[in-house]
SEBA-720115 format. One record per residue (C-alpha): residue number from 0; residue in one letter; x, y, z. Coordinates in Angstrom, 3 decimals. Example, Ala and Ser with C-alpha at 12.3 -4.5 7.8 and 13.67 -1.06 7.14 Angstrom:
2
<r><ronu>0</ronu><kolvo>A</kolvo><u>12.300</u><v>-4.500</v><w>7.800</w></r>
<r><ronu>1</ronu><kolvo>S</kolvo><u>13.670</u><v>-1.060</v><w>7.140</w></r>
END
This chain:
239
<r><ronu>0</ronu><kolvo>M</kolvo><u>66.089</u><v>0.646</v><w>23.682</w></r>
<r><ronu>1</ronu><kolvo>N</kolvo><u>68.000</u><v>0.994</v><w>20.399</w></r>
<r><ronu>2</ronu><kolvo>R</kolvo><u>66.950</u><v>4.323</v><w>18.926</w></r>
<r><ronu>3</ronu><kolvo>L</kolvo><u>69.331</u><v>3.801</v><w>15.994</w></r>
<r><ronu>4</ronu><kolvo>I</kolvo><u>67.009</u><v>1.181</v><w>14.516</w></r>
<r><ronu>5</ronu><kolvo>F</kolvo><u>64.877</u><v>3.153</v><w>12.069</w></r>
<r><ronu>6</ronu><kolvo>E</kolvo><u>63.306</u><v>0.198</v><w>10.217</w></r>
<r><ronu>7</ronu><kolvo>D</kolvo><u>62.472</u><v>1.435</v><w>6.691</w></r>
<r><ronu>8</ronu><kolvo>K</kolvo><u>62.182</u><v>5.070</v><w>7.751</w></r>
<r><ronu>9</ronu><kolvo>K</kolvo><u>64.197</u><v>7.696</v><w>5.913</w></r>
<r><ronu>10</ronu><kolvo>V</kolvo><u>66.343</u><v>9.470</v><w>8.480</w></r>
<r><ronu>11</ronu><kolvo>L</kolvo><u>66.751</u><v>13.233</v><w>8.835</w></r>
<r><ronu>12</ronu><kolvo>M</kolvo><u>69.658</u><v>14.054</v><w>11.142</w></r>
<r><ronu>13</ronu><kolvo>A</kolvo><u>71.032</u><v>17.491</v><w>12.012</w></r>
<r><ronu>14</ronu><kolvo>Y</kolvo><u>74.147</u><v>18.743</v><w>13.778</w></r>
<r><ronu>15</ronu><kolvo>V</kolvo><u>74.294</u><v>21.323</v><w>16.561</w></r>
<r><ronu>16</ronu><kolvo>T</kolvo><u>77.296</u><v>22.607</v><w>18.512</w></r>
<r><ronu>17</ronu><kolvo>A</kolvo><u>76.544</u><v>22.294</v><w>22.219</w></r>
<r><ronu>18</ronu><kolvo>G</kolvo><u>76.759</u><v>25.690</v><w>23.900</w></r>
<r><ronu>19</ronu><kolvo>D</kolvo><u>76.492</u><v>27.857</v><w>20.776</w></r>
<r><ronu>20</ronu><kolvo>P</kolvo><u>75.388</u><v>30.525</v><w>21.624</w></r>
<r><ronu>21</ronu><kolvo>N</kolvo><u>74.740</u><v>29.008</v><w>25.075</w></r>
<r><ronu>22</ronu><kolvo>I</kolvo><u>73.678</u><v>25.643</v><w>26.497</w></r>
<r><ronu>23</ronu><kolvo>E</kolvo><u>70.130</u><v>26.849</v><w>27.226</w></r>
<r><ronu>24</ronu><kolvo>T</kolvo><u>69.593</u><v>27.708</v><w>23.560</w></r>
<r><ronu>25</ronu><kolvo>T</kolvo><u>71.114</u><v>24.400</v><w>22.450</w></r>
<r><ronu>26</ronu><kolvo>E</kolvo><u>68.605</u><v>22.554</v><w>24.629</w></r>
<r><ronu>27</ronu><kolvo>K</kolvo><u>65.736</u><v>24.515</v><w>23.081</w></r>
<r><ronu>28</ronu><kolvo>L</kolvo><u>67.156</u><v>23.881</v><w>19.600</w></r>
<r><ronu>29</ronu><kolvo>I</kolvo><u>67.292</u><v>20.110</v><w>20.019</w></r>
<r><ronu>30</ronu><kolvo>L</kolvo><u>63.767</u><v>20.032</v><w>21.418</w></r>
<r><ronu>31</ronu><kolvo>A</kolvo><u>62.525</u><v>22.185</v><w>18.523</w></r>
<r><ronu>32</ronu><kolvo>M</kolvo><u>64.259</u><v>19.990</v><w>15.936</w></r>
<r><ronu>33</ronu><kolvo>A</kolvo><u>62.643</u><v>16.898</v><w>17.420</w></r>
<r><ronu>34</ronu><kolvo>E</kolvo><u>59.246</u><v>18.612</v><w>17.300</w></r>
<r><ronu>35</ronu><kolvo>A</kolvo><u>59.893</u><v>19.599</v><w>13.665</w></r>
<r><ronu>36</ronu><kolvo>G</kolvo><u>60.492</u><v>15.984</v><w>12.661</w></r>
<r><ronu>37</ronu><kolvo>A</kolvo><u>64.226</u><v>15.348</v><w>13.025</w></r>
<r><ronu>38</ronu><kolvo>D</kolvo><u>64.874</u><v>11.645</v><w>13.611</w></r>
<r><ronu>39</ronu><kolvo>A</kolvo><u>68.323</u><v>12.142</v><w>15.129</w></r>
<r><ronu>40</ronu><kolvo>V</kolvo><u>70.592</u><v>14.939</v><w>16.315</w></r>
<r><ronu>41</ronu><kolvo>Q</kolvo><u>74.368</u><v>15.052</v><w>16.438</w></r>
<r><ronu>42</ronu><kolvo>I</kolvo><u>75.506</u><v>17.026</v><w>19.471</w></r>
<r><ronu>43</ronu><kolvo>G</kolvo><u>78.957</u><v>18.465</v><w>18.933</w></r>
<r><ronu>44</ronu><kolvo>V</kolvo><u>81.305</u><v>18.740</v><w>21.895</w></r>
<r><ronu>45</ronu><kolvo>P</kolvo><u>83.227</u><v>22.009</v><w>21.375</w></r>
<r><ronu>46</ronu><kolvo>F</kolvo><u>87.002</u><v>21.743</v><w>21.235</w></r>
<r><ronu>47</ronu><kolvo>S</kolvo><u>89.669</u><v>24.436</v><w>21.232</w></r>
<r><ronu>48</ronu><kolvo>D</kolvo><u>91.664</u><v>22.978</v><w>18.331</w></r>
<r><ronu>49</ronu><kolvo>P</kolvo><u>89.284</u><v>21.336</v><w>15.832</w></r>
<r><ronu>50</ronu><kolvo>V</kolvo><u>90.889</u><v>19.702</v><w>12.809</w></r>
<r><ronu>51</ronu><kolvo>A</kolvo><u>87.738</u><v>18.720</v><w>10.916</w></r>
<r><ronu>52</ronu><kolvo>G</kolvo><u>85.024</u><v>20.966</v><w>9.552</w></r>
<r><ronu>53</ronu><kolvo>G</kolvo><u>85.355</u><v>24.437</v><w>8.113</w></r>
<r><ronu>54</ronu><kolvo>V</kolvo><u>85.632</u><v>27.931</v><w>9.540</w></r>
<r><ronu>55</ronu><kolvo>E</kolvo><u>81.938</u><v>27.999</v><w>10.502</w></r>
<r><ronu>56</ronu><kolvo>M</kolvo><u>82.312</u><v>24.933</v><w>12.697</w></r>
<r><ronu>57</ronu><kolvo>Q</kolvo><u>85.506</u><v>26.306</v><w>14.273</w></r>
<r><ronu>58</ronu><kolvo>Q</kolvo><u>83.782</u><v>29.597</v><w>15.076</w></r>
<r><ronu>59</ronu><kolvo>A</kolvo><u>80.827</u><v>27.719</v><w>16.580</w></r>
<r><ronu>60</ronu><kolvo>D</kolvo><u>83.240</u><v>25.831</v><w>18.845</w></r>
<r><ronu>61</ronu><kolvo>E</kolvo><u>84.836</u><v>29.129</v><w>19.886</w></r>
<r><ronu>62</ronu><kolvo>R</kolvo><u>81.459</u><v>30.666</v><w>20.720</w></r>
<r><ronu>63</ronu><kolvo>A</kolvo><u>80.418</u><v>27.576</v><w>22.680</w></r>
<r><ronu>64</ronu><kolvo>L</kolvo><u>83.616</u><v>27.509</v><w>24.729</w></r>
<r><ronu>65</ronu><kolvo>A</kolvo><u>83.317</u><v>31.240</v><w>25.382</w></r>
<r><ronu>66</ronu><kolvo>S</kolvo><u>79.786</u><v>30.667</v><w>26.680</w></r>
<r><ronu>67</ronu><kolvo>G</kolvo><u>81.137</u><v>28.188</v><w>29.238</w></r>
<r><ronu>68</ronu><kolvo>S</kolvo><u>80.076</u><v>24.932</v><w>27.568</w></r>
<r><ronu>69</ronu><kolvo>T</kolvo><u>81.532</u><v>21.859</v><w>29.319</w></r>
<r><ronu>70</ronu><kolvo>V</kolvo><u>81.243</u><v>18.103</v><w>28.879</w></r>
<r><ronu>71</ronu><kolvo>D</kolvo><u>79.346</u><v>17.771</v><w>32.158</w></r>
<r><ronu>72</ronu><kolvo>G</kolvo><u>77.040</u><v>20.601</v><w>31.136</w></r>
<r><ronu>73</ronu><kolvo>I</kolvo><u>76.303</u><v>18.785</v><w>27.878</w></r>
<r><ronu>74</ronu><kolvo>F</kolvo><u>75.529</u><v>15.557</v><w>29.714</w></r>
<r><ronu>75</ronu><kolvo>D</kolvo><u>73.204</u><v>17.422</v><w>32.094</w></r>
<r><ronu>76</ronu><kolvo>M</kolvo><u>71.408</u><v>18.948</v><w>29.096</w></r>
<r><ronu>77</ronu><kolvo>V</kolvo><u>70.934</u><v>15.540</v><w>27.476</w></r>
<r><ronu>78</ronu><kolvo>A</kolvo><u>69.541</u><v>14.136</v><w>30.724</w></r>
<r><ronu>79</ronu><kolvo>R</kolvo><u>66.932</u><v>16.921</v><w>30.767</w></r>
<r><ronu>80</ronu><kolvo>L</kolvo><u>66.090</u><v>16.397</v><w>27.109</w></r>
<r><ronu>81</ronu><kolvo>R</kolvo><u>65.569</u><v>12.671</v><w>27.636</w></r>
<r><ronu>82</ronu><kolvo>Q</kolvo><u>62.603</u><v>13.524</v><w>29.852</w></r>
<r><ronu>83</ronu><kolvo>K</kolvo><u>60.934</u><v>15.126</v><w>26.823</w></r>
<r><ronu>84</ronu><kolvo>I</kolvo><u>62.151</u><v>13.503</v><w>23.582</w></r>
<r><ronu>85</ronu><kolvo>D</kolvo><u>62.939</u><v>10.015</v><w>22.368</w></r>
<r><ronu>86</ronu><kolvo>I</kolvo><u>64.796</u><v>10.602</v><w>19.106</w></r>
<r><ronu>87</ronu><kolvo>A</kolvo><u>68.329</u><v>9.283</v><w>18.576</w></r>
<r><ronu>88</ronu><kolvo>L</kolvo><u>71.005</u><v>11.505</v><w>20.129</w></r>
<r><ronu>89</ronu><kolvo>I</kolvo><u>74.603</u><v>11.128</v><w>19.010</w></r>
<r><ronu>90</ronu><kolvo>I</kolvo><u>77.684</u><v>12.772</v><w>20.495</w></r>
<r><ronu>91</ronu><kolvo>K</kolvo><u>80.296</u><v>14.049</v><w>18.056</w></r>
<r><ronu>92</ronu><kolvo>S</kolvo><u>83.588</u><v>14.701</v><w>19.815</w></r>
<r><ronu>93</ronu><kolvo>Y</kolvo><u>87.278</u><v>14.838</v><w>19.163</w></r>
<r><ronu>94</ronu><kolvo>M</kolvo><u>89.328</u><v>12.309</v><w>21.089</w></r>
<r><ronu>95</ronu><kolvo>N</kolvo><u>90.935</u><v>14.875</v><w>23.405</w></r>
<r><ronu>96</ronu><kolvo>P</kolvo><u>87.792</u><v>15.754</v><w>25.443</w></r>
<r><ronu>97</ronu><kolvo>I</kolvo><u>87.003</u><v>12.031</v><w>25.776</w></r>
<r><ronu>98</ronu><kolvo>F</kolvo><u>90.543</u><v>11.237</v><w>26.916</w></r>
<r><ronu>99</ronu><kolvo>V</kolvo><u>90.629</u><v>14.121</v><w>29.406</w></r>
<r><ronu>100</ronu><kolvo>Y</kolvo><u>87.236</u><v>13.132</v><w>30.863</w></r>
<r><ronu>101</ronu><kolvo>G</kolvo><u>88.264</u><v>9.486</v><w>31.020</w></r>
<r><ronu>102</ronu><kolvo>K</kolvo><u>87.215</u><v>7.072</v><w>28.288</w></r>
<r><ronu>103</ronu><kolvo>A</kolvo><u>85.266</u><v>4.691</v><w>30.518</w></r>
<r><ronu>104</ronu><kolvo>Q</kolvo><u>83.703</u><v>7.555</v><w>32.464</w></r>
<r><ronu>105</ronu><kolvo>F</kolvo><u>82.712</u><v>9.325</v><w>29.242</w></r>
<r><ronu>106</ronu><kolvo>M</kolvo><u>80.983</u><v>6.279</v><w>27.743</w></r>
<r><ronu>107</ronu><kolvo>G</kolvo><u>79.393</u><v>5.404</v><w>31.054</w></r>
<r><ronu>108</ronu><kolvo>K</kolvo><u>77.925</u><v>8.883</v><w>31.288</w></r>
<r><ronu>109</ronu><kolvo>C</kolvo><u>76.712</u><v>8.671</v><w>27.674</w></r>
<r><ronu>110</ronu><kolvo>S</kolvo><u>74.840</u><v>5.502</v><w>28.563</w></r>
<r><ronu>111</ronu><kolvo>Q</kolvo><u>73.472</u><v>6.991</v><w>31.783</w></r>
<r><ronu>112</ronu><kolvo>V</kolvo><u>71.950</u><v>10.096</v><w>30.182</w></r>
<r><ronu>113</ronu><kolvo>G</kolvo><u>70.668</u><v>8.419</v><w>27.012</w></r>
<r><ronu>114</ronu><kolvo>I</kolvo><u>73.247</u><v>8.998</v><w>24.281</w></r>
<r><ronu>115</ronu><kolvo>D</kolvo><u>72.858</u><v>6.348</v><w>21.572</w></r>
<r><ronu>116</ronu><kolvo>G</kolvo><u>76.085</u><v>6.658</v><w>19.632</w></r>
<r><ronu>117</ronu><kolvo>I</kolvo><u>79.349</u><v>8.516</v><w>19.237</w></r>
<r><ronu>118</ronu><kolvo>I</kolvo><u>81.322</u><v>9.880</v><w>16.281</w></r>
<r><ronu>119</ronu><kolvo>V</kolvo><u>85.017</u><v>10.644</v><w>16.785</w></r>
<r><ronu>120</ronu><kolvo>P</kolvo><u>86.287</u><v>12.353</v><w>13.602</w></r>
<r><ronu>121</ronu><kolvo>D</kolvo><u>89.987</u><v>12.303</v><w>14.548</w></r>
<r><ronu>122</ronu><kolvo>L</kolvo><u>90.142</u><v>8.634</v><w>15.606</w></r>
<r><ronu>123</ronu><kolvo>P</kolvo><u>91.500</u><v>6.523</v><w>12.716</w></r>
<r><ronu>124</ronu><kolvo>Y</kolvo><u>90.105</u><v>3.043</v><w>12.129</w></r>
<r><ronu>125</ronu><kolvo>E</kolvo><u>93.451</u><v>1.545</v><w>13.117</w></r>
<r><ronu>126</ronu><kolvo>E</kolvo><u>93.103</u><v>3.136</v><w>16.572</w></r>
<r><ronu>127</ronu><kolvo>R</kolvo><u>89.404</u><v>2.320</v><w>17.127</w></r>
<r><ronu>128</ronu><kolvo>E</kolvo><u>90.305</u><v>0.045</v><w>20.035</w></r>
<r><ronu>129</ronu><kolvo>E</kolvo><u>91.010</u><v>3.230</v><w>22.006</w></r>
<r><ronu>130</ronu><kolvo>I</kolvo><u>87.275</u><v>3.396</v><w>22.735</w></r>
<r><ronu>131</ronu><kolvo>A</kolvo><u>85.846</u><v>0.128</v><w>21.342</w></r>
<r><ronu>132</ronu><kolvo>T</kolvo><u>85.859</u><v>-1.733</v><w>24.652</w></r>
<r><ronu>133</ronu><kolvo>N</kolvo><u>84.245</u><v>1.144</v><w>26.526</w></r>
<r><ronu>134</ronu><kolvo>C</kolvo><u>81.613</u><v>1.631</v><w>23.822</w></r>
<r><ronu>135</ronu><kolvo>Q</kolvo><u>80.733</u><v>-2.039</v><w>23.940</w></r>
<r><ronu>136</ronu><kolvo>Q</kolvo><u>80.700</u><v>-2.103</v><w>27.747</w></r>
<r><ronu>137</ronu><kolvo>Y</kolvo><u>78.193</u><v>0.731</v><w>27.970</w></r>
<r><ronu>138</ronu><kolvo>G</kolvo><u>76.160</u><v>0.069</v><w>24.825</w></r>
<r><ronu>139</ronu><kolvo>V</kolvo><u>77.195</u><v>3.218</v><w>22.969</w></r>
<r><ronu>140</ronu><kolvo>A</kolvo><u>77.423</u><v>2.680</v><w>19.199</w></r>
<r><ronu>141</ronu><kolvo>H</kolvo><u>80.736</u><v>3.754</v><w>17.631</w></r>
<r><ronu>142</ronu><kolvo>I</kolvo><u>79.585</u><v>5.264</v><w>14.335</w></r>
<r><ronu>143</ronu><kolvo>P</kolvo><u>82.158</u><v>5.508</v><w>11.527</w></r>
<r><ronu>144</ronu><kolvo>V</kolvo><u>82.456</u><v>8.066</v><w>8.760</w></r>
<r><ronu>145</ronu><kolvo>I</kolvo><u>83.639</u><v>6.295</v><w>5.611</w></r>
<r><ronu>146</ronu><kolvo>A</kolvo><u>85.289</u><v>8.703</v><w>3.172</w></r>
<r><ronu>147</ronu><kolvo>P</kolvo><u>85.976</u><v>8.219</v><w>-0.574</w></r>
<r><ronu>148</ronu><kolvo>A</kolvo><u>89.682</u><v>7.763</v><w>0.202</w></r>
<r><ronu>149</ronu><kolvo>A</kolvo><u>88.763</u><v>4.465</v><w>1.880</w></r>
<r><ronu>150</ronu><kolvo>M</kolvo><u>87.124</u><v>2.915</v><w>-1.196</w></r>
<r><ronu>151</ronu><kolvo>D</kolvo><u>89.611</u><v>0.033</v><w>-1.228</w></r>
<r><ronu>152</ronu><kolvo>R</kolvo><u>88.783</u><v>-1.115</v><w>2.314</w></r>
<r><ronu>153</ronu><kolvo>I</kolvo><u>85.094</u><v>-0.394</v><w>2.703</w></r>
<r><ronu>154</ronu><kolvo>E</kolvo><u>84.275</u><v>-3.967</v><w>3.661</w></r>
<r><ronu>155</ronu><kolvo>T</kolvo><u>86.770</u><v>-3.848</v><w>6.540</w></r>
<r><ronu>156</ronu><kolvo>L</kolvo><u>85.527</u><v>-0.477</v><w>7.788</w></r>
<r><ronu>157</ronu><kolvo>A</kolvo><u>81.871</u><v>-1.441</v><w>7.502</w></r>
<r><ronu>158</ronu><kolvo>A</kolvo><u>82.439</u><v>-4.708</v><w>9.354</w></r>
<r><ronu>159</ronu><kolvo>G</kolvo><u>83.393</u><v>-2.822</v><w>12.498</w></r>
<r><ronu>160</ronu><kolvo>A</kolvo><u>80.587</u><v>-0.270</v><w>12.271</w></r>
<r><ronu>161</ronu><kolvo>Q</kolvo><u>77.809</u><v>0.048</v><w>14.815</w></r>
<r><ronu>162</ronu><kolvo>G</kolvo><u>74.442</u><v>1.760</v><w>14.623</w></r>
<r><ronu>163</ronu><kolvo>L</kolvo><u>74.915</u><v>3.757</v><w>11.424</w></r>
<r><ronu>164</ronu><kolvo>I</kolvo><u>77.440</u><v>4.382</v><w>8.689</w></r>
<r><ronu>165</ronu><kolvo>I</kolvo><u>77.986</u><v>7.953</v><w>7.542</w></r>
<r><ronu>166</ronu><kolvo>V</kolvo><u>79.240</u><v>8.791</v><w>4.053</w></r>
<r><ronu>167</ronu><kolvo>P</kolvo><u>80.349</u><v>12.352</v><w>3.259</w></r>
<r><ronu>168</ronu><kolvo>Q</kolvo><u>78.598</u><v>14.080</v><w>0.372</w></r>
<r><ronu>169</ronu><kolvo>L</kolvo><u>76.535</u><v>12.612</v><w>-2.474</w></r>
<r><ronu>170</ronu><kolvo>N</kolvo><u>79.012</u><v>9.962</v><w>-3.617</w></r>
<r><ronu>171</ronu><kolvo>I</kolvo><u>76.802</u><v>7.451</v><w>-5.414</w></r>
<r><ronu>172</ronu><kolvo>A</kolvo><u>79.556</u><v>4.875</v><w>-5.971</w></r>
<r><ronu>173</ronu><kolvo>L</kolvo><u>80.604</u><v>4.965</v><w>-2.322</w></r>
<r><ronu>174</ronu><kolvo>V</kolvo><u>77.043</u><v>4.637</v><w>-1.043</w></r>
<r><ronu>175</ronu><kolvo>K</kolvo><u>76.432</u><v>1.642</v><w>-3.304</w></r>
<r><ronu>176</ronu><kolvo>L</kolvo><u>79.579</u><v>-0.072</v><w>-2.050</w></r>
<r><ronu>177</ronu><kolvo>V</kolvo><u>78.636</u><v>0.539</v><w>1.589</w></r>
<r><ronu>178</ronu><kolvo>K</kolvo><u>75.113</u><v>-0.785</v><w>1.045</w></r>
<r><ronu>179</ronu><kolvo>A</kolvo><u>76.543</u><v>-3.863</v><w>-0.666</w></r>
<r><ronu>180</ronu><kolvo>V</kolvo><u>78.597</u><v>-4.888</v><w>2.376</w></r>
<r><ronu>181</ronu><kolvo>S</kolvo><u>76.476</u><v>-3.701</v><w>5.315</w></r>
<r><ronu>182</ronu><kolvo>T</kolvo><u>72.836</u><v>-3.797</v><w>6.391</w></r>
<r><ronu>183</ronu><kolvo>L</kolvo><u>73.286</u><v>-0.800</v><w>8.716</w></r>
<r><ronu>184</ronu><kolvo>P</kolvo><u>71.580</u><v>2.461</v><w>7.719</w></r>
<r><ronu>185</ronu><kolvo>C</kolvo><u>73.828</u><v>4.461</v><w>5.391</w></r>
<r><ronu>186</ronu><kolvo>I</kolvo><u>73.481</u><v>8.194</v><w>6.016</w></r>
<r><ronu>187</ronu><kolvo>I</kolvo><u>74.800</u><v>10.828</v><w>3.604</w></r>
<r><ronu>188</ronu><kolvo>S</kolvo><u>76.424</u><v>13.800</v><w>5.329</w></r>
<r><ronu>189</ronu><kolvo>M</kolvo><u>76.124</u><v>17.211</v><w>3.656</w></r>
<r><ronu>190</ronu><kolvo>D</kolvo><u>77.052</u><v>20.703</v><w>4.824</w></r>
<r><ronu>191</ronu><kolvo>A</kolvo><u>74.035</u><v>22.789</v><w>3.773</w></r>
<r><ronu>192</ronu><kolvo>P</kolvo><u>71.967</u><v>20.797</v><w>1.286</w></r>
<r><ronu>193</ronu><kolvo>T</kolvo><u>69.248</u><v>22.189</v><w>-0.927</w></r>
<r><ronu>194</ronu><kolvo>T</kolvo><u>65.816</u><v>20.582</v><w>-0.831</w></r>
<r><ronu>195</ronu><kolvo>E</kolvo><u>66.693</u><v>18.840</v><w>-4.096</w></r>
<r><ronu>196</ronu><kolvo>E</kolvo><u>69.860</u><v>17.388</v><w>-2.581</w></r>
<r><ronu>197</ronu><kolvo>V</kolvo><u>67.908</u><v>16.212</v><w>0.453</w></r>
<r><ronu>198</ronu><kolvo>R</kolvo><u>65.455</u><v>14.384</v><w>-1.812</w></r>
<r><ronu>199</ronu><kolvo>E</kolvo><u>68.312</u><v>12.814</v><w>-3.799</w></r>
<r><ronu>200</ronu><kolvo>A</kolvo><u>70.098</u><v>11.693</v><w>-0.639</w></r>
<r><ronu>201</ronu><kolvo>M</kolvo><u>66.894</u><v>10.215</v><w>0.766</w></r>
<r><ronu>202</ronu><kolvo>S</kolvo><u>66.293</u><v>8.251</v><w>-2.430</w></r>
<r><ronu>203</ronu><kolvo>L</kolvo><u>69.884</u><v>6.999</v><w>-2.640</w></r>
<r><ronu>204</ronu><kolvo>A</kolvo><u>70.581</u><v>6.162</v><w>1.009</w></r>
<r><ronu>205</ronu><kolvo>S</kolvo><u>68.852</u><v>5.628</v><w>4.354</w></r>
<r><ronu>206</ronu><kolvo>G</kolvo><u>68.818</u><v>9.345</v><w>5.061</w></r>
<r><ronu>207</ronu><kolvo>I</kolvo><u>70.803</u><v>12.545</v><w>5.368</w></r>
<r><ronu>208</ronu><kolvo>S</kolvo><u>72.830</u><v>14.280</v><w>8.064</w></r>
<r><ronu>209</ronu><kolvo>I</kolvo><u>72.750</u><v>18.063</v><w>7.729</w></r>
<r><ronu>210</ronu><kolvo>E</kolvo><u>76.036</u><v>19.321</v><w>9.123</w></r>
<r><ronu>211</ronu><kolvo>S</kolvo><u>76.293</u><v>23.118</v><w>9.025</w></r>
<r><ronu>212</ronu><kolvo>S</kolvo><u>72.850</u><v>24.600</v><w>8.318</w></r>
<r><ronu>213</ronu><kolvo>V</kolvo><u>71.851</u><v>24.803</v><w>11.987</w></r>
<r><ronu>214</ronu><kolvo>V</kolvo><u>75.275</u><v>26.224</v><w>12.857</w></r>
<r><ronu>215</ronu><kolvo>R</kolvo><u>74.775</u><v>28.959</v><w>10.250</w></r>
<r><ronu>216</ronu><kolvo>L</kolvo><u>71.304</u><v>29.841</v><w>11.479</w></r>
<r><ronu>217</ronu><kolvo>T</kolvo><u>72.587</u><v>29.926</v><w>15.045</w></r>
<r><ronu>218</ronu><kolvo>A</kolvo><u>75.455</u><v>32.233</v><w>14.076</w></r>
<r><ronu>219</ronu><kolvo>L</kolvo><u>73.030</u><v>34.514</v><w>12.221</w></r>
<r><ronu>220</ronu><kolvo>H</kolvo><u>70.253</u><v>34.745</v><w>14.807</w></r>
<r><ronu>221</ronu><kolvo>G</kolvo><u>71.961</u><v>33.987</v><w>18.127</w></r>
<r><ronu>222</ronu><kolvo>T</kolvo><u>69.555</u><v>33.251</v><w>20.959</w></r>
<r><ronu>223</ronu><kolvo>N</kolvo><u>66.657</u><v>34.007</v><w>18.599</w></r>
<r><ronu>224</ronu><kolvo>C</kolvo><u>67.590</u><v>31.109</v><w>16.315</w></r>
<r><ronu>225</ronu><kolvo>V</kolvo><u>65.175</u><v>28.458</v><w>17.634</w></r>
<r><ronu>226</ronu><kolvo>G</kolvo><u>62.159</u><v>29.383</v><w>15.497</w></r>
<r><ronu>227</ronu><kolvo>H</kolvo><u>64.297</u><v>29.728</v><w>12.379</w></r>
<r><ronu>228</ronu><kolvo>V</kolvo><u>65.884</u><v>26.315</v><w>12.921</w></r>
<r><ronu>229</ronu><kolvo>K</kolvo><u>62.532</u><v>24.672</v><w>13.619</w></r>
<r><ronu>230</ronu><kolvo>E</kolvo><u>61.108</u><v>26.103</v><w>10.404</w></r>
<r><ronu>231</ronu><kolvo>Y</kolvo><u>64.154</u><v>24.924</v><w>8.436</w></r>
<r><ronu>232</ronu><kolvo>I</kolvo><u>64.024</u><v>21.352</v><w>9.783</w></r>
<r><ronu>233</ronu><kolvo>A</kolvo><u>60.272</u><v>21.137</v><w>9.131</w></r>
<r><ronu>234</ronu><kolvo>K</kolvo><u>60.839</u><v>22.251</v><w>5.535</w></r>
<r><ronu>235</ronu><kolvo>M</kolvo><u>63.610</u><v>19.704</v><w>4.968</w></r>
<r><ronu>236</ronu><kolvo>K</kolvo><u>61.437</u><v>16.964</v><w>6.493</w></r>
<r><ronu>237</ronu><kolvo>D</kolvo><u>58.389</u><v>17.833</v><w>4.394</w></r>
<r><ronu>238</ronu><kolvo>D</kolvo><u>60.371</u><v>18.010</v><w>1.156</w></r>
END
């Protein structure tokens, strides 16, 4: 089953750091987001030395690691979730945890538990072959993030994309160029969008990926965050 095929549906995706504040709460969060109408969830693998994302994301990684979050624990959580939900689930991980786990083993486990795609923010396009063979072998889509700095080679980057293409922020020119060279869903990534920005992103592209809103709510409410996150996702979906 390819859960990354959304037909003409506008996609609402959200990001959560696995293990923040603990893996049990993360599991409840993902289930609640699915119930609230999220079409996809990015599950962040915490890393001790993140190079992408702001302070909030770094602090979420620190809290998750302190809670004992591990790659195997994340895979076990996804396996449990797959008994209850059928939305697209995407792993977002730096290359180091994948390399340490073993690239083939990591992708094989993704396939086994029901992960649909993977985003590796610190893997340049020129080094995509590091995981391309393993992704293809196990049917895990390697999803690229195409930034404005890559405007002069969008066609090349889009040609190697699988599943989705993610574009950071509301860059109208970049989205138009991506849509001109690829039929894959183009998703706009935003940190903490307003309802107006969500509507604009939905009208411009195939959907939106909300990056830090859930992280903020989790940091604010801790283990009591599930209801707040569910309410937030439902509001973004309805608007």
